[in-house]
VOPAGU-2260 file (C-alpha; in pm, 1 decimal, decimal comma):
REM VOPAGU-2260
SITE   aa  ch    i         X         Y         Z
SITE  MET   A    0   -3229,0   10063,8   -7343,7
SITE  GLN   A    1   -3525,9   10220,1   -7520,0
SITE  LYS   A    2   -3822,4    9993,6   -7590,1
SITE  VAL   A    3   -3903,7    9967,1   -7961,5
SITE  VAL   A    4   -4272,6    9950,7   -8043,2
SITE  PRO   A    5   -4360,7    9856,4   -8402,0
SITE  THR   A    6   -4577,8   10100,5   -8592,6
SITE  ASP   A    7   -4890,5    9993,4   -8774,3
SITE  ASP   A    8   -4710,7   10033,5   -9107,5
SITE  TRP   A    9   -4418,2    9816,6   -9001,6
SITE  GLU   A   10   -4645,6    9545,6   -8869,0
SITE  LYS   A   11   -4866,9    9553,7   -9180,5
SITE  GLU   A   12   -4561,0    9512,6   -9405,2
SITE  PHE   A   13   -4423,0    9232,9   -9188,4
SITE  LYS   A   14   -4752,2    9043,1   -9212,7
SITE  ARG   A   15   -4753,7    9084,0   -9590,5
SITE  ILE   A   16   -4406,1    8938,5   -9621,7
SITE  THR   A   17   -4473,8    8647,8   -9385,5
SITE  HIS   A   18   -4814,5    8554,1   -9530,3
SITE  ASN   A   19   -4756,6    8607,5   -9902,5
SITE  PRO   A   20   -4454,8    8442,4  -10070,1
SITE  ILE   A   21   -4507,4    8626,7  -10398,7
SITE  TYR   A   22   -4503,1    8961,4  -10218,6
SITE  PHE   A   23   -4181,6    8850,4  -10048,3
SITE  ILE   A   24   -4020,6    8758,1  -10381,6
SITE  GLU   A   25   -4132,7    9070,1  -10567,7
SITE  TYR   A   26   -4082,4    9335,9  -10301,0
SITE  TYR   A   27   -3813,5    9200,4  -10071,5
SITE  TRP   A   28   -3598,1    8935,5  -10238,1
SITE  SER   A   29   -3580,8    9126,1  -10567,8
SITE  LEU   A   30   -3461,2    9441,8  -10391,3
SITE  LEU   A   31   -3185,7    9255,8  -10209,1
SITE  HIS   A   32   -3087,0    9039,3  -10505,9
SITE  PRO   A   33   -3171,7    9225,9  -10828,2
SITE  GLU   A   34   -2926,4    9009,1  -11022,3
SITE  ASN   A   35   -3115,9    8695,1  -10916,2
SITE  LYS   A   36   -3475,8    8812,9  -10957,7
SITE  PRO   A   37   -3700,2    8518,9  -11053,5
SITE  GLU   A   38   -3935,8    8560,1  -11347,4
SITE  LEU   A   39   -4242,7    8356,0  -11256,8
SITE  THR   A   40   -4545,7    8261,5  -11462,4
SITE  LYS   A   41   -4896,4    8292,5  -11317,6
SITE  GLU   A   42   -4899,0    7916,1  -11267,0
SITE  GLU   A   43   -4565,5    7921,1  -11082,3
SITE  LYS   A   44   -4684,7    8207,7  -10863,4
SITE  GLN   A   45   -5005,0    8021,4  -10777,8
SITE  LYS   A   46   -4812,0    7705,6  -10694,5
SITE  LEU   A   47   -4575,0    7894,0  -10462,2
SITE  PHE   A   48   -4863,0    8085,5  -10307,0
SITE  ASP   A   49   -5055,8    7763,7  -10238,0
SITE  LYS   A   50   -4748,3    7599,8  -10088,0
SITE  TYR   A   51   -4629,7    7882,1   -9860,5
SITE  CYS   A   52   -4913,8    8125,9   -9795,5
SITE  GLY   A   53   -4991,1    8197,7   -9434,6
SITE  THR   A   54   -5326,1    8222,7   -9266,3
SITE  PRO   A   55   -5426,2    8555,4   -9114,6
SITE  TYR   A   56   -5530,6    8558,9   -8750,7
SITE  PHE   A   57   -5890,7    8644,8   -8665,8
SITE  SER   A   58   -6006,4    8708,6   -8312,8
SITE  ASN   A   59   -6369,6    8632,8   -8397,3
SITE  TRP   A   60   -6590,5    8474,6   -8662,7
SITE  GLU   A   61   -6718,3    8809,9   -8785,0
SITE  GLN   A   62   -6366,5    8914,2   -8886,0
SITE  LEU   A   63   -6320,5    8585,5   -9070,4
SITE  GLU   A   64   -6650,2    8624,9   -9255,6
SITE  GLU   A   65   -6569,4    8983,9   -9352,9
SITE  TYR   A   66   -6228,1    8872,4   -9478,6
SITE  ARG   A   67   -6377,7    8589,7   -9686,7
SITE  GLU   A   68   -6634,7    8824,4   -9841,3
SITE  THR   A   69   -6360,1    9069,4   -9934,5
SITE  VAL   A   70   -6145,2    8794,7  -10088,1
SITE  ASP   A   71   -6441,1    8654,9  -10284,0
SITE  GLU   A   72   -6528,3    9000,6  -10418,3
SITE  LEU   A   73   -6169,2    9069,7  -10524,9
SITE  LYS   A   74   -6149,4    8731,9  -10700,0
SITE  LYS   A   75   -6468,3    8817,9  -10890,7
SITE  GLN   A   76   -6293,2    9138,0  -11001,5
SITE  GLY   A   77   -6009,8    8929,4  -11148,1
SITE  TYR   A   78   -5743,8    8951,6  -10879,2
SITE  GLU   A   79   -5515,8    8653,1  -10831,5
SITE  ASP   A   80   -5469,8    8498,4  -10486,3
SITE  TRP   A   81   -5122,2    8646,3  -10440,8
SITE  GLU   A   82   -5246,6    8992,6  -10541,4
SITE  ILE   A   83   -5492,1    8992,3  -10252,8
SITE  ILE   A   84   -5251,1    9097,7   -9982,6
SITE  HIS   A   85   -5331,0    8946,6   -9645,4
């Protein structure tokens, strides 16, 4: 049996789906179930994001600080939490 090694793209997409429920709904669920695609308000998206969002893994404090700075900058630019893909 051949060993399957995930590519960077596959792993990046997997992390997005597991850490961001809105990404899952919009880009996975909606493709599989187009007849049952939820139409969510910004408030509903934020509530779902807060309830189910995952936490990225950081191997050191510098990575965490860089991530937080990036998130803060994107929020200042008007991005919503669920639009900032982990």
